[in-house]
C-alpha positions as a Markdown table, in Angstrom:
| # | Residue | x | y | z |
|---|---|---|---|---|
| 1 | Met | -4.4 | -36.5 | -19.3 |
| 2 | Glu | -4.5 | -33.1 | -19.5 |
| 3 | Arg | -1.7 | -32.2 | -17.8 |
| 4 | Lys | -1.0 | -30.6 | -14.0 |
| 5 | Val | 2.7 | -29.8 | -14.0 |
| 6 | Gly | 4.3 | -26.7 | -15.9 |
| 7 | Thr | 7.7 | -25.6 | -14.9 |
| 8 | Val | 10.2 | -28.4 | -12.8 |
| 9 | Ser | 13.8 | -27.6 | -11.8 |
| 10 | Arg | 15.6 | -30.5 | -9.4 |
| 11 | Gly | 19.3 | -29.7 | -8.2 |
| 12 | Ile | 21.2 | -32.7 | -9.9 |
| 13 | Arg | 23.8 | -35.1 | -8.0 |
| 14 | Cys | 27.1 | -35.0 | -9.2 |
| 15 | Pro | 30.6 | -36.8 | -8.0 |
| 16 | Ile | 32.9 | -33.5 | -6.7 |
| 17 | Ile | 34.6 | -32.5 | -9.3 |
| 18 | Arg | 38.8 | -32.3 | -10.3 |
| 19 | Gln | 40.3 | -30.7 | -12.6 |
| 20 | Gly | 40.6 | -32.4 | -15.4 |
| 21 | Asp | 37.4 | -34.2 | -14.8 |
| 22 | Asp | 35.1 | -35.4 | -18.1 |
| 23 | Leu | 32.8 | -32.8 | -17.4 |
| 24 | Val | 30.6 | -33.3 | -20.5 |
| 25 | Lys | 30.6 | -37.8 | -19.7 |
| 26 | Ile | 30.1 | -36.7 | -15.4 |
| 27 | Val | 26.9 | -33.8 | -16.3 |
| 28 | Val | 25.5 | -36.1 | -19.0 |
| 29 | Asp | 24.9 | -39.6 | -17.2 |
| 30 | Ser | 25.3 | -37.7 | -13.8 |
| 31 | Val | 21.0 | -36.6 | -15.2 |
| 32 | Leu | 20.1 | -39.3 | -16.8 |
| 33 | Glu | 20.8 | -41.7 | -13.9 |
| 34 | Ala | 18.9 | -39.5 | -11.8 |
| 35 | Ala | 16.4 | -39.6 | -15.0 |
| 36 | Glu | 15.9 | -43.4 | -14.1 |
| 37 | Ser | 16.7 | -43.2 | -10.3 |
| 38 | Glu | 13.8 | -40.3 | -9.9 |
| 39 | Lys | 11.8 | -42.1 | -13.1 |
| 40 | Phe | 11.3 | -38.6 | -14.9 |
| 41 | Asp | 12.0 | -38.4 | -19.0 |
| 42 | Ile | 14.4 | -36.1 | -21.0 |
| 43 | Arg | 12.2 | -34.4 | -23.2 |
| 44 | Asp | 13.2 | -31.5 | -26.4 |
| 45 | Arg | 13.6 | -28.2 | -25.0 |
| 46 | Asp | 14.3 | -29.5 | -21.4 |
| 47 | Val | 17.0 | -27.3 | -19.9 |
| 48 | Val | 21.0 | -29.2 | -18.3 |
| 49 | Ala | 22.3 | -25.9 | -16.2 |
| 50 | Ile | 25.9 | -26.9 | -14.9 |
| 51 | Thr | 27.0 | -23.9 | -12.2 |
| 52 | Glu | 30.5 | -22.4 | -13.2 |
| 53 | Ser | 32.3 | -23.2 | -10.8 |
| 54 | Ile | 32.6 | -26.4 | -11.3 |
| 55 | Val | 33.7 | -25.4 | -14.5 |
| 56 | Ala | 36.4 | -23.6 | -13.7 |
| 57 | Arg | 37.2 | -26.4 | -11.6 |
| 58 | Ser | 37.2 | -28.7 | -13.9 |
| 59 | Gln | 39.6 | -26.5 | -16.0 |
| 60 | Gly | 42.0 | -25.5 | -13.2 |
| 61 | Asn | 41.2 | -22.5 | -13.5 |
| 62 | Tyr | 42.6 | -21.0 | -9.9 |
| 63 | Ala | 45.4 | -18.5 | -9.1 |
| 64 | Asp | 47.6 | -17.5 | -6.0 |
| 65 | Ile | 48.1 | -14.1 | -4.7 |
| 66 | Glu | 51.7 | -13.9 | -6.0 |
| 67 | Ala | 50.3 | -14.0 | -9.0 |
| 68 | Ile | 47.6 | -11.2 | -9.0 |
| 69 | Gly | 50.2 | -9.2 | -7.4 |
| 70 | Gln | 52.5 | -9.6 | -9.8 |
| 71 | Asp | 50.0 | -8.5 | -12.8 |
| 72 | Val | 49.1 | -5.9 | -10.3 |
| 73 | Arg | 53.1 | -4.7 | -10.4 |
| 74 | Asn | 53.5 | -5.2 | -14.3 |
| 75 | Lys | 50.6 | -2.5 | -14.7 |
| 76 | Leu | 50.4 | 0.0 | -12.1 |
| 77 | Gly | 53.8 | -0.1 | -10.6 |
| 78 | Thr | 54.8 | -0.9 | -7.0 |
| 79 | Glu | 54.0 | 2.8 | -4.5 |
| 80 | Thr | 50.7 | 3.9 | -3.6 |
| 81 | Ile | 47.9 | 2.6 | -5.6 |
| 82 | Gly | 43.6 | 3.3 | -5.6 |
| 83 | Val | 41.1 | 0.6 | -4.8 |
| 84 | Ile | 38.0 | 2.0 | -5.2 |
| 85 | Phe | 34.1 | 0.2 | -5.4 |
| 86 | Pro | 34.9 | -2.6 | -3.9 |
| 87 | Ile | 31.9 | -5.1 | -2.8 |
| 88 | Leu | 32.1 | -6.0 | 0.9 |
| 89 | Ser | 32.3 | -9.7 | 0.6 |
| 90 | Arg | 35.1 | -11.8 | 1.7 |
| 91 | Asn | 34.6 | -14.7 | -1.0 |
| 92 | Arg | 34.9 | -12.5 | -3.5 |
| 93 | Phe | 36.8 | -9.7 | -2.5 |
| 94 | Ser | 38.9 | -10.2 | 0.7 |
| 95 | Thr | 41.5 | -12.1 | -1.3 |
| 96 | Cys | 41.9 | -10.8 | -4.5 |
| 97 | Leu | 42.7 | -7.3 | -1.9 |
| 98 | Lys | 45.5 | -9.2 | -0.1 |
| 99 | Gly | 47.0 | -10.6 | -4.2 |
| 100 | Ile | 46.5 | -6.2 | -4.7 |
| 101 | Ser | 47.9 | -4.9 | -1.7 |
| 102 | Leu | 51.1 | -7.3 | -2.4 |
| 103 | Ala | 52.1 | -4.8 | -5.3 |
| 104 | Ala | 51.6 | -1.6 | -3.5 |
| 105 | Lys | 53.5 | 0.3 | -0.4 |
| 106 | Lys | 50.3 | 1.6 | 0.3 |
| 107 | Ile | 46.3 | 0.8 | -0.8 |
| 108 | Ile | 44.5 | 4.0 | -0.6 |
| 109 | Leu | 40.9 | 2.0 | -0.4 |
| 110 | Met | 37.4 | 4.4 | -1.6 |
| 111 | Leu | 34.4 | 2.7 | -0.8 |
| 112 | Ser | 31.2 | 3.8 | -1.5 |
| 113 | Phe | 28.6 | 4.2 | 0.8 |
| 114 | Pro | 25.4 | 3.2 | 2.4 |
| 115 | Arg | 25.7 | 0.2 | 0.2 |
| 116 | Asp | 28.1 | -1.1 | -2.1 |
| 117 | Glu | 27.0 | -2.0 | -5.8 |
| 118 | Val | 25.4 | -5.5 | -4.9 |
| 119 | Gly | 23.5 | -3.8 | -1.7 |
| 120 | Asn | 26.1 | -5.3 | 1.1 |
| 121 | Gln | 25.4 | -2.7 | 4.1 |
| 122 | Leu | 28.5 | -0.5 | 5.0 |
| 123 | Leu | 25.5 | 2.1 | 6.3 |
| 124 | Thr | 21.7 | 2.5 | 6.6 |
| 125 | Glu | 20.0 | 5.2 | 4.9 |
| 126 | Glu | 18.9 | 6.4 | 8.2 |
| 127 | Gln | 22.3 | 7.1 | 9.4 |
| 128 | Leu | 22.6 | 8.9 | 5.9 |
| 129 | Asp | 19.4 | 10.6 | 6.8 |
| 130 | Glu | 20.2 | 11.8 | 10.6 |
| 131 | His | 23.2 | 13.4 | 9.9 |
| 132 | His | 21.3 | 15.3 | 6.4 |
| 133 | Ile | 24.4 | 14.1 | 4.7 |
| 134 | Asp | 24.1 | 13.4 | 0.9 |
| 135 | Pro | 26.6 | 10.5 | -0.1 |
| 136 | Tyr | 27.1 | 11.6 | -3.6 |
| 137 | Gln | 28.4 | 15.3 | -2.5 |
| 138 | Thr | 30.2 | 13.9 | 0.6 |
| 139 | Val | 33.5 | 12.6 | 1.2 |
| 140 | Leu | 34.4 | 11.6 | 4.4 |
| 141 | Ser | 37.4 | 10.4 | 5.9 |
| 142 | Leu | 38.0 | 6.8 | 8.4 |
| 143 | Glu | 38.3 | 9.5 | 11.0 |
| 144 | Glu | 35.2 | 11.5 | 10.4 |
| 145 | Tyr | 33.3 | 7.7 | 9.6 |
| 146 | Arg | 33.9 | 6.6 | 12.7 |
| 147 | Ala | 33.1 | 10.5 | 14.3 |
| 148 | Leu | 29.5 | 10.4 | 12.8 |
| 149 | Phe | 28.5 | 6.5 | 13.1 |
| 150 | Gly | 31.2 | 4.3 | 14.9 |
| 151 | Glu | 31.9 | 0.2 | 14.3 |
| 152 | Asn | 29.2 | -1.1 | 11.4 |
| 153 | Lys | 28.6 | -4.4 | 11.3 |
| 154 | His | 27.3 | -5.7 | 7.9 |
| 155 | Pro | 24.0 | -6.6 | 9.4 |
| 156 | Phe | 23.9 | -10.8 | 7.5 |
| 157 | Thr | 28.3 | -11.8 | 8.4 |
| 158 | Gly | 28.3 | -9.4 | 11.5 |
| 159 | Ile | 31.5 | -8.3 | 10.2 |
| 160 | Asp | 32.7 | -4.7 | 9.8 |
| 161 | Tyr | 34.5 | -5.2 | 6.9 |
| 162 | Val | 36.5 | -1.5 | 7.6 |
| 163 | Asp | 37.6 | -3.2 | 10.2 |
| 164 | Tyr | 38.0 | -6.3 | 8.1 |
| 165 | Tyr | 39.7 | -4.5 | 4.7 |
| 166 | Lys | 42.1 | -2.7 | 6.6 |
| 167 | Glu | 43.6 | -5.6 | 7.9 |
| 168 | Val | 43.5 | -7.5 | 4.5 |
| 169 | Val | 45.8 | -5.2 | 3.3 |
| 170 | Gln | 48.2 | -4.0 | 6.6 |
| 171 | Ser | 48.2 | -8.7 | 6.5 |
| 172 | Ala | 50.1 | -8.0 | 3.2 |
| 173 | Gly | 52.3 | -5.4 | 4.7 |
| 174 | Ala | 50.7 | -2.1 | 2.9 |
| 175 | Glu | 49.8 | 1.0 | 4.2 |
| 176 | Val | 45.8 | 1.8 | 4.4 |
| 177 | Glu | 44.1 | 4.9 | 3.9 |
| 178 | Phe | 40.2 | 4.3 | 3.2 |
| 179 | Val | 37.7 | 7.2 | 2.0 |
| 180 | Phe | 34.3 | 6.7 | 1.5 |
| 181 | Ala | 32.9 | 8.3 | -1.5 |
| 182 | Asn | 30.4 | 7.6 | -4.8 |
| 183 | Gln | 32.6 | 9.8 | -7.3 |
| 184 | Ala | 35.4 | 7.8 | -8.7 |
| 185 | Lys | 37.9 | 10.9 | -9.9 |
| 186 | Glu | 37.8 | 11.7 | -6.3 |
| 187 | Ile | 40.2 | 9.1 | -6.1 |
| 188 | Leu | 42.7 | 11.1 | -7.9 |
| 189 | Lys | 43.6 | 13.2 | -5.3 |
| 190 | Tyr | 45.7 | 10.9 | -3.6 |
| 191 | Thr | 46.8 | 8.4 | -7.0 |
| 192 | Asp | 47.2 | 8.5 | -10.4 |
| 193 | Lys | 47.4 | 4.6 | -10.1 |
| 194 | Val | 43.7 | 2.9 | -10.0 |
| 195 | Ile | 42.5 | -0.3 | -9.6 |
| 196 | Asn | 38.2 | 0.0 | -10.1 |
| 197 | Cys | 36.9 | -2.5 | -9.2 |
| 198 | Asp | 32.9 | -2.7 | -9.2 |
| 199 | Ile | 31.1 | -4.9 | -11.6 |
| 200 | His | 28.6 | -4.1 | -13.7 |
| 201 | Thr | 29.5 | -0.5 | -13.4 |
| 202 | Arg | 32.6 | -0.4 | -14.3 |
| 203 | Arg | 33.2 | 0.8 | -18.2 |
| 204 | Arg | 31.9 | 3.9 | -17.0 |
| 205 | Thr | 33.9 | 4.2 | -14.0 |
| 206 | Lys | 37.5 | 3.7 | -16.0 |
| 207 | Arg | 36.2 | 6.1 | -18.6 |
| 208 | Ile | 35.0 | 9.1 | -16.2 |
| 209 | Leu | 39.2 | 7.9 | -14.9 |
| 210 | Glu | 41.2 | 7.2 | -18.4 |
| 211 | Glu | 39.6 | 11.0 | -19.0 |
| 212 | Ala | 40.9 | 12.4 | -16.4 |
| 213 | Lys | 44.4 | 11.5 | -17.5 |
| 214 | Ala | 44.4 | 8.1 | -14.8 |
| 215 | Thr | 46.4 | 5.2 | -14.6 |
| 216 | Val | 43.4 | 2.8 | -15.0 |
| 217 | Cys | 43.0 | -1.7 | -14.5 |
| 218 | Ser | 39.2 | -2.7 | -13.8 |
| 219 | Leu | 39.5 | -5.8 | -11.8 |
| 220 | Ser | 38.3 | -7.8 | -15.8 |
| 221 | Asp | 42.1 | -6.1 | -16.7 |
| 222 | Ile | 43.8 | -8.2 | -14.1 |
| 223 | Leu | 45.0 | -11.5 | -15.0 |
| 224 | Thr | 43.6 | -11.9 | -18.5 |
| 225 | Thr | 46.5 | -14.0 | -19.0 |
| 226 | Ser | 48.5 | -16.8 | -17.3 |
| 227 | Val | 51.3 | -15.4 | -15.0 |
| 228 | Asn | 53.9 | -18.1 | -13.6 |
| 229 | Gly | 51.4 | -20.5 | -14.9 |
| 230 | Ser | 48.8 | -19.4 | -13.0 |
| 231 | Gly | 45.1 | -19.8 | -14.0 |
| 232 | Phe | 43.6 | -16.5 | -16.0 |
| 233 | Asn | 40.3 | -15.4 | -17.4 |
| 234 | Ala | 41.0 | -13.3 | -20.7 |
| 235 | Lys | 37.3 | -11.8 | -21.1 |
| 236 | Tyr | 36.6 | -10.9 | -17.2 |
| 237 | Gly | 40.0 | -11.1 | -15.7 |
| 238 | Leu | 39.8 | -11.6 | -11.4 |
| 239 | Leu | 35.9 | -10.6 | -12.1 |
| 240 | Gly | 33.3 | -13.8 | -10.8 |
| 241 | Ser | 36.3 | -15.4 | -8.5 |
| 242 | Asn | 35.7 | -16.5 | -5.4 |
| 243 | Lys | 37.5 | -17.5 | -2.4 |
| 244 | Ser | 39.3 | -20.9 | -2.9 |
| 245 | Thr | 42.0 | -20.5 | 0.1 |
| 246 | Glu | 43.4 | -17.7 | 2.2 |
| 247 | Ser | 46.1 | -17.0 | -0.2 |
| 248 | Ser | 44.4 | -18.3 | -3.8 |
| 249 | Val | 41.1 | -17.5 | -5.5 |
| 250 | Lys | 39.3 | -19.7 | -8.3 |
| 251 | Leu | 38.6 | -17.7 | -11.4 |
| 252 | Phe | 35.6 | -17.6 | -13.8 |
| 253 | Pro | 35.4 | -20.0 | -15.9 |
| 254 | Asn | 37.5 | -19.4 | -19.4 |
| 255 | Glu | 35.4 | -20.2 | -22.6 |
| 256 | Cys | 33.2 | -23.0 | -22.2 |
| 257 | Gln | 30.6 | -22.2 | -25.5 |
| 258 | Asp | 32.1 | -25.4 | -26.6 |
| 259 | Leu | 31.4 | -27.5 | -23.5 |
| 260 | Val | 27.8 | -26.6 | -23.7 |
| 261 | Gln | 27.0 | -27.7 | -27.3 |
| 262 | Lys | 29.3 | -31.3 | -26.3 |
| 263 | Ile | 27.1 | -31.9 | -24.2 |
| 264 | Gln | 23.9 | -31.0 | -26.5 |
| 265 | Lys | 25.9 | -33.0 | -29.0 |
| 266 | Asn | 26.6 | -35.9 | -26.4 |
| 267 | Phe | 22.5 | -36.1 | -25.0 |
| 268 | Leu | 21.0 | -36.0 | -28.4 |
| 269 | Glu | 23.1 | -39.3 | -29.3 |
| 270 | Lys | 22.1 | -40.9 | -25.8 |
| 271 | Thr | 18.3 | -39.6 | -26.0 |
| 272 | Gly | 17.3 | -38.3 | -28.9 |
| 273 | Lys | 16.8 | -35.0 | -27.3 |
| 274 | His | 17.4 | -31.4 | -28.2 |
| 275 | Val | 18.4 | -30.4 | -25.1 |
| 276 | Glu | 19.5 | -27.0 | -24.3 |
| 277 | Val | 22.3 | -26.3 | -22.3 |
| 278 | Met | 24.1 | -23.8 | -20.2 |
| 279 | Val | 26.8 | -22.7 | -17.8 |
| 280 | Tyr | 25.8 | -20.1 | -14.9 |
| 281 | Gly | 26.5 | -18.3 | -12.2 |
| 282 | Asp | 24.7 | -16.0 | -10.3 |
| 283 | Gly | 21.3 | -15.4 | -10.6 |
| 284 | Ala | 19.5 | -12.0 | -10.7 |
| 285 | Phe | 17.6 | -11.0 | -7.2 |
| 286 | Lys | 17.1 | -9.3 | -4.5 |
| 287 | Asp | 16.7 | -9.5 | -0.5 |
| 288 | Pro | 14.1 | -8.5 | 0.4 |
| 289 | Val | 15.4 | -7.8 | 3.8 |
| 290 | Gly | 19.2 | -7.1 | 3.3 |
| 291 | Gln | 18.9 | -5.5 | 0.2 |
| 292 | Ile | 21.4 | -7.5 | -1.2 |
| 293 | Trp | 21.9 | -8.2 | -5.5 |
| 294 | Glu | 22.8 | -11.8 | -5.9 |
| 295 | Leu | 24.9 | -11.0 | -9.5 |
| 296 | Ala | 28.5 | -10.7 | -8.2 |
| 297 | Asp | 29.7 | -11.9 | -11.4 |
| 298 | Pro | 30.0 | -10.0 | -14.3 |
| 299 | Val | 27.6 | -12.0 | -16.4 |
| 300 | Val | 24.6 | -14.8 | -15.2 |
| 301 | Ser | 25.5 | -17.6 | -18.1 |
| 302 | Pro | 29.4 | -16.9 | -20.0 |
| 303 | Ala | 28.2 | -20.3 | -22.2 |
| 304 | Phe | 24.6 | -21.4 | -23.5 |
| 305 | Thr | 23.2 | -23.0 | -26.8 |
| 306 | Glu | 21.3 | -21.4 | -29.4 |
| 307 | Gly | 18.0 | -21.6 | -27.8 |
| 308 | Leu | 18.9 | -20.0 | -24.9 |
| 309 | Asp | 19.1 | -16.7 | -26.4 |
| 310 | Gly | 16.8 | -14.2 | -26.6 |
| 311 | Thr | 13.6 | -13.5 | -24.1 |
| 312 | Pro | 10.1 | -14.7 | -23.5 |
| 313 | Asn | 7.9 | -13.7 | -26.0 |
| 314 | Glu | 4.4 | -14.7 | -23.8 |
| 315 | Leu | 0.7 | -13.7 | -22.7 |
| 316 | Lys | -0.2 | -12.4 | -19.0 |
| 317 | Leu | -3.3 | -14.3 | -19.2 |
| 318 | Lys | -4.5 | -12.3 | -15.7 |
| 319 | Tyr | -5.1 | -9.4 | -19.0 |
| 320 | Leu | -6.4 | -11.6 | -20.8 |
| 321 | Ala | -9.1 | -13.0 | -18.3 |
| 322 | Asp | -9.3 | -9.6 | -16.9 |
| 323 | Asn | -9.6 | -7.5 | -20.2 |
| 324 | Asp | -10.7 | -9.7 | -23.4 |
| 325 | Phe | -12.6 | -12.5 | -21.2 |
| 326 | Lys | -14.1 | -11.1 | -19.2 |
| 327 | Gly | -17.2 | -12.0 | -19.6 |
| 328 | Leu | -16.4 | -15.5 | -19.9 |
| 329 | Thr | -15.6 | -18.2 | -17.6 |
| 330 | Gly | -15.2 | -21.9 | -17.7 |
| 331 | Glu | -14.3 | -23.8 | -20.3 |
| 332 | Ala | -15.1 | -21.6 | -22.3 |
| 333 | Leu | -13.0 | -18.8 | -20.4 |
| 334 | Lys | -9.5 | -21.5 | -21.0 |
| 335 | Asn | -10.6 | -22.3 | -25.0 |
| 336 | Ala | -10.5 | -18.6 | -25.7 |
| 337 | Ile | -7.8 | -18.4 | -24.0 |
| 338 | Ser | -5.9 | -21.3 | -25.4 |
| 339 | Asp | -6.5 | -20.2 | -29.0 |
| 340 | Arg | -4.9 | -16.8 | -29.0 |
| 341 | Ile | -2.5 | -18.4 | -27.2 |
| 342 | Lys | -2.1 | -20.5 | -30.3 |
| 343 | Glu | -2.5 | -17.5 | -32.6 |
| 344 | Lys | 0.2 | -14.9 | -31.0 |
| 345 | Asp | 2.9 | -12.8 | -32.7 |
| 346 | Thr | 6.1 | -13.9 | -32.8 |
| 347 | Asn | 6.9 | -10.1 | -31.4 |
| 348 | Leu | 5.2 | -9.2 | -28.5 |
| 349 | Val | 6.9 | -6.5 | -28.0 |
| 350 | Gly | 5.1 | -3.0 | -26.6 |
| 351 | Lys | 1.5 | -5.6 | -27.0 |
| 352 | Met | -0.9 | -4.7 | -24.1 |
| 353 | Glu | -1.5 | -8.5 | -23.6 |
| 354 | Thr | 2.6 | -9.0 | -22.5 |
| 355 | Glu | 2.4 | -6.0 | -19.6 |
| 356 | Gly | 3.0 | -7.4 | -16.2 |
| 357 | Thr | 5.4 | -10.1 | -18.3 |
| 358 | Thr | 9.0 | -10.1 | -17.0 |
| 359 | Pro | 11.2 | -8.7 | -19.9 |
| 360 | Arg | 14.9 | -10.3 | -19.0 |
| 361 | Arg | 16.9 | -12.4 | -21.1 |
| 362 | Leu | 16.0 | -16.7 | -21.2 |
| 363 | Thr | 19.4 | -16.6 | -19.7 |
| 364 | Asp | 19.3 | -14.8 | -16.9 |
| 365 | Leu | 15.2 | -15.9 | -15.9 |
| 366 | Ile | 17.0 | -19.3 | -15.8 |
| 367 | Gly | 19.7 | -19.0 | -14.4 |
| 368 | Ser | 18.6 | -17.6 | -11.4 |
| 369 | Leu | 15.6 | -20.2 | -11.1 |
| 370 | Cys | 19.3 | -22.8 | -11.3 |
| 371 | Asp | 21.0 | -20.5 | -8.5 |
| 372 | Leu | 18.3 | -21.0 | -5.9 |
| 373 | Thr | 17.6 | -24.6 | -6.8 |
| 374 | Ser | 21.1 | -25.4 | -6.7 |
| 375 | Gly | 22.0 | -23.4 | -3.6 |
| 376 | Ser | 25.6 | -22.1 | -2.5 |
| 377 | Gly | 26.1 | -24.3 | 0.5 |
| 378 | Asp | 26.7 | -28.7 | 0.6 |
| 379 | Lys | 23.3 | -29.2 | -1.7 |
| 380 | Gly | 25.8 | -30.7 | -4.0 |
| 381 | Thr | 23.7 | -30.3 | -6.5 |
| 382 | Pro | 25.8 | -28.4 | -8.9 |
| 383 | Ile | 23.9 | -29.6 | -12.2 |
| 384 | Val | 20.4 | -28.4 | -12.4 |
| 385 | His | 17.8 | -30.1 | -14.8 |
| 386 | Ile | 15.2 | -27.8 | -15.9 |
| 387 | Gln | 12.1 | -28.7 | -17.6 |
| 388 | Gly | 8.7 | -27.6 | -18.7 |
| 389 | Tyr | 10.1 | -24.0 | -18.8 |
| 390 | Phe | 8.7 | -22.8 | -22.8 |
| 391 | Asp | 5.6 | -25.0 | -22.4 |
| 392 | Asn | 2.8 | -22.6 | -22.0 |
| 393 | Tyr | -0.3 | -22.4 | -20.8 |
| 394 | Thr | -2.1 | -24.7 | -24.3 |
| 395 | Asn | 1.0 | -27.9 | -23.8 |
| 396 | Glu | -0.6 | -31.5 | -22.9 |
């Protein structure tokens, strides 16, 4: 019988993960138990994805604010520290800010506006237009910001992040001064000791400041090694961390390439099927209402098996139907398109018949699908099983 279903994404429930748990066994057993319960088969080129959170939890990769503060003191001293371009997030940044503030006598907190790097709203573009403000040329103090815009609460969380971050810094015993600016070098009017907290633009920001002779750490430079027994991330430091408690963070998982390969091997031994495996964090998609990009992790996938490397190599069926085979209908159209797919080049980059397909990496596409499937709340499905992702119109 002709197959009537394409890609299927399933959230898989598993036990609550604790430090030291055998994640390979838990992941494989959970997927196989779900397959038996829900009556689906494991096939070659299925994808099994696990959220970075349970990987980090199994590694015990946590750090408290004292460890963050100590590392900042070691690298930048204890006087005035500039903290620039953080995202507006209780979960992603507030605990990091508290740890950083433990190190300094004064924090100069420079916020980008009208939005942060991932789209969280500090102001609206309409507010800027109303006051004829060019955010790339204008620099505002807190007093000027309040005089122009008053209190501004995040549309989703209801938080005034200026007040909130002020309380976070002060609760750690440091003074705080706010600057609203979008040019990195503006911070050098206040201090030459800087932590740039942007994620995907961090290398450029750090380069600009270093060329201006500042002493600079990105968030990715903090907790790259253990401090007094803390967790750490050798590659990403504090980037990708999440609030664990009021005084600690869960870090992005450390090296986990061996984990995905072990899971892949275990599936092959138990099922005879070659399954692709990846660890995923935030997907990369934009909320059309709040304008927020989900991607607050440094990468969507920190580890994946070889078959997930690269980008899709797909034809656009709509293009073929409307152009090459516009005179065909029914079975003749189906056969013509099927034949074209079977004959397609192994590299379709630049070909018109790919126009409109998604030119993104497989891990970014699949990671976004996984993030939407598992959610971030109480679904309890930190493992995702995807079937049929690599199928096309001709697969039976």
